[in-house]
N, C-alpha and C positions, 0 to 999 in steps of 0.2 A: 501653314507648315513653315518651320524655320529653315534657314539655309542648311543647317546641320542635318536635319531629318530628311531634306530633299536629297542630299548627297548619300545618306545611308540607304534611302529607298532605291536610288540608282545602283548603288553597290549591291544591294540584295538581288536586283533583277539580273545583274551580270554574273554573280557567283553561283546561281542555281542553274545556269545554262550548261547542258551537256554533261551533267554529273549523274552518278547512280543515286538511287533513292536513299541508301544508307548514308552516303556522303552528304546529300542534301539535308538529311535530318540533323546531322551534326552541325552543319553550317547554319541551319535555321536557329538552333539554340544559341549560337554565337551572335547571330544578327539580333535576336530578341534582346540579348544582354546589352549589345551596343545601343539599341534604341532606348532601352530603359535608362542607360547611363546618360544619354543625350537629353532626355526629358527633364524639365525643371521639376524639383521636388513638389512644388505646389500643384502640379498636374496629375500626380499619382494618387489613386484612391486608397487612403490609408484609414484603417479602423484603429483609433487610438487605444481602444480597450485591448486590442490583440497584440500591441507592440511588445517585443522583447528586444533588448539591445543586441546588435549583431554579434557582439563578442560573448554573449550569454546564450544559454539554452536552458531547457526545463529539466527538472529532476524531481522524482517523487520523494517528498520529505516525510509524509505520513500516509498510511493506507490501511485499510482493513478489508477482510474478506466477508462478503455478505452471505446470509443464508435466507431461506424462505420461511416465513412465519404466518400462520393463519391469523386473521383478525381476532383480537380479543381485548377485553377491558385493560389488560396489563400493557398493551402496546398501542392502544387507540389514540389517534389524533383527530380531534373534532373541533374545528374553528380554534385551533391552538397553535402556538409557536413552540417548537422544540429548540432549546439552546444546548448545543452539543460541544463538549470540550475535546480538543485534539492536541496532542503533544508532538510538536515538530521535532525531527531529529537534526535538521539542517535549516539554516536561515537563508534569507535572500531579500531582494528589494521589490519583488513582485510575487503575487500568489494567485493561484486559480484553484477552484474547488470542483470535485467530481461528485455527481449524484447519480444514483442508479435505480431503475425500476426493473431489474433483471428478472425477478420472479413474479412481477405483476401480470395479471391477465386483463387488466384495464389500464388505460393511460392514467398517469398521475399528474394532477394539476398542482403546481407549486405557485402560490400567490405572491410570495416575496421571500427573499433570502439575503443574508448578509454575513459579514465576517468582521471580527474585531479582535484585538489583543486582550487577553484575559488579565484582569486586575486582581483576581482572587475570587474564589467561589464562582458564582455565576455573573459577576460584574465585569463590564468592559472598561478598559482604560479610556478616559475621556479623550475624545477627538480621534480615536483609532477606528471607529466603526466605518465600514464601507458597504455599500449595496453590492450584491452580486447580480450580474446580468448575463444573459445568454443570447449572443447575437444582438446585444443592445437592449434586450427585453428584460424587464424586472419581474414579470410574471411569465411563466413558461410551463410547457407540458412535456413530461418525459414519456415517450411512447412505450408500448408494451415491450418488455425485454431489453430496453435501451439504457444507455448511459450517456449523460450529457456533461460536458466540460465547460465551466464558466469562462467568461472573458477574463483577461488579465486585470488584476487590481494593483495599482501602485501602492505598495504598503511594505515598509521595511520591517522585517521580523528577524529576531536573533536566533542563533542556534539554541535548541532546547526551549523555545518559546511555546506557551500555551495559547491556542486560538479558540475563540468561541464562534461556532458556525450556527447561525439562526436559520430556521426553516419554518415558514408559515404555510399551513394548509387549511383553507377555509372549509373544505368538505369534511365529511366523516369517513375515515378510512375503514370503519366497520360497517358502512352502509352497503357494501357489496361483499362478495366472497373472494375478491382479488387478494392474493397473498401479499404481505408486506416484505420488502427487501430490507434487511437490517442485520446488525451484528449484536449479539448479546454480550454485554460487558461484564456480567457476573455469571458464574462464580470466579471468573478471571479477575485479577487485581488491576482493573483499569480505571476509567473515569466515568463518573455518573453524568447523566444528561438531566436537563431541567425543562419543565413544561409550564406554560402560562396561557391564560385565556386570551383569545383575539390575536391581532397582529402586534407583536412586541419586537419585531426585527430592529436591531440596532439600538434599543434603549440601553442606557448605561446601567441602571439598576433594574434587574429583571424581576417582575412580580410573580415569583414562583408559586405555583399551586401544587406541584408534585415533582418528585424526582423519579427518574426512570433508569432502567439498566440496559438500554439499547442505544445504538447509534442508528438513526432512521435514515434510510436512503442515501447515506453518506459513505463514500468509498475511498476518497483520496484528496490530498492537498499537494499540489506541485508548487515549487518555487523556481524563480529564475536564478540560475547559478552559473559560475564560470564553466567553460567547456570541459575543464579537467575533472570536474566532479563526477562521481558515479554513485549508483544506488546498489546496496547489498540487500536483497530481498530475503527476509527470514520466513521460511515456508514450513509449516508444521501443524501440530495439534495443540492440545491445551498447555503443554509445557512451553511452547513458543507463544501462545496467546497470553500466558502469564497467570494461569490459575494458581491461587493461594499466595500470590505476591501481595504486598501491602496495597490496599485500595487507595487510589488517587496519588500514589507515590512514584509512578513510572519506574517500577522496579522489576520489570521483566528482563530476560537476558538480552533481547535486542536493544532495550533502553540503555543497559549498562555498556553494551558494545558501542553504541553511538557516542556515549560520553567518552569512552576510551579513545575512539578515533579522533575526537575533537580536542583531546588533551595532548596530542603529539603532532609532530611535523614530518615524520618520516614517510607517512602515507598521505596521498592526496585526500582532500575533504570527501567524505562519503556520508550518504544518508542511509538509514536502516528502516525501511518500511516493514511493518509486521503483518504477515498474511497468515497467521495461525488461526485455527478454528478448534475449539475444544471438542473432543470426541471424533476428530477427523481421522480418516483412514487412507491408505494408499490405494486400496483396491475397491471393495464393495461395502455398502452399508455405512454405519457411523453417522456423525453429525455433519450436515452440509454435503455438498458433492465431494466424492473422493478425490484424492490428489491427482489421479490420472485424468479426471474429468475437468477439474478446475484450474489445472496448471497453466494452460494457455491464457485464460482470461483473468486469472488472479495474479499471475507472476510475469509472464512474458509481455504483457501489455503495460507493465509499470514503466512510467516515464524515466528514461535514463538508466535502466537496469544494466548492470555490468557483471554482477556476481549473485549467486544464489546459495543459501545454506538450507539443506533439507534435513529436518528432524521428524521423521514419520515412521510408523510401523507398530508402535506399542498397542494401539487400538485394534489393528489387524490381528495381532497375536492374541489379544484378549478375546477377539471374536472367533478364534479357531483357525486362522490362516497359518500356513507354514512359512518358515523363513525363505524357502525356495521360491514360493509364489510371490512373496513380498519383494524379493531381490529382482525378479523379472519386472515388477512395477518400477523399482528404482532405476533399472537400466533404461526404461522408456523415458523417464524424466531426464536422465542424462543425455540421451539422444536428442530430445527436443530442445534442451538448452544449448547443446553443441551446434545444432542446426542454425541457431541464431547467433553463434559466435560468442556465447556467454560462458563464463567460468562457473562451475557448480561444485559444491563441496558437500560431502556426506558427513553427518553428525551421528555419533554412536548413541544408542538409546540408554538413558539413565536407568539405574536399578529400580526394581519394583519388588520390595521385600515380601509382599503378600501374594505374589504370583506362585502358581503351582510349579512343581518341578518340570512338567512338560512345557509350560509357557516360558520358564526361565531358560530352558534348553534352546528354544527358538530365538529368544532375545540374544543369547550368546552367539548363536550361529549367524544371525544377521549382523551383529557387531563385528564378528570375525571377518565376514565378507567385506564390510565397509572399510575395515582397517587394511586388509591385505590384498584385495582384488585389483587395485589400481584403476578401477572403473571411474571413480570420481577424480576430479582435478586436485583434490586435497582432502584430508581427513581432519575433522574437529572432534576431539575425544571428550565429549561431555561426560561420558561415564567416568573417565579417569578424574574429572574435576570434582565429582561429588561422592564417589563410592567410598565405603569404609574398607580400608586395606585389610582389616581383620576378617571381614565378611563381605566380599564383593557383591553379594546379592542385595545388599541394602545400602542406603545413603548414610553418610556420617550424620549422627543425631542433630548436629547444629545446622544441617542443611535440609532436614526433613520437615515438611509442613505438618506432618502428623498422620497423613494417609499412606505413607511409605511409597508413594508414587510421585507426587508433585513436590518439587523443591519449594522452600520458602524464599524470601527475598535475598537472604544471604547465599542460598544455593544458586539462585539465578545469577548473582554477581560472580560467584566462583566459576560458573559456566562461561560467562563472558570473558573472564580473565584468562581462561586457558586458550582462547583463540589467538593464533599467531597472526598479527596484523600484517605481516609480510605477504600473506596470501592475497592481499588486495592491492599490491603494487601493480602498476600498469605493465 
């Protein structure tokens, strides 16, 4: 023991004499801090994989909301590597990756995983490949219902960069009845995944045997970023997920919003993770768990979340729900966000020209409440961005993908452009 630590130990014995338990707890914390400060750096147990600079913290740069899928030939992995493309909204100099077995009824063994910067298609930029470890282990097991976060990887990535996430599973995912945890990337206009036989983690040129339309077990990528950075979570259904936008073009409204944020300096840097699920509802039924069920574990757990944009309700209306019931669901989302000290904004539902008169009436009622109730911290009027002034029941033709419900890429850009960036000022 050094002379410094001897003196600190003596100080500790003296300051705890004759004091209340509460006071002693506060003093104990101070003493621990003093002891740590007195120790030489070399004596502290430090995991280099877990280091983040003290002036930095983590923020979610990319995320997706998983659903449960039964094993099938179309989603099977059997001694194969899945190379999955993700488009970051914000860069940093360290990354970590999240994998999930949320819906699995058996543990999932991942034999190897890696990350690299995309050079184009399924190729990795030379020298950018890094192994992903979990507690220092390159092979790991995700327990039933669990999510694992990788160790930090030193890797500088730019804003709007594409990463390739490799996942090698030696076993056959169809060998049991355990559901797969995944996100379907089509018919949404997102990014294809690639599959190759055997362990191909980190190889520069991927020997693709098939393309897939799922992100497997992959739920997020965090980056180390300055403390001032925040995350705006886009929460919704297929119109947030990007259905009918241009495939592989990152042309969903959250993508356009992220680019707008990075092109100006008036607002602090912000990421925009996309937690949309096609067919999702606020209340019951639909695709994936409804918003009220998944809000906490899809939205509130996002690293560094500061703001939320909610665009949900059209599938509830199509399923026969009334605006009054949907509004009660929205109120619950607002309460849960406010309980965490987060700002939450309501977005109006865009037009659906093929809706019946009864359904249109419910959409109008829900939009009126979003605009006028004051329940949300702010309103984003997506309807106003794309509607036809001569017929508010439909979108302008140049924004309609052709099904009268989903905007095309131009429509998604118009939606992002109507968002007031001042909403995100601290």
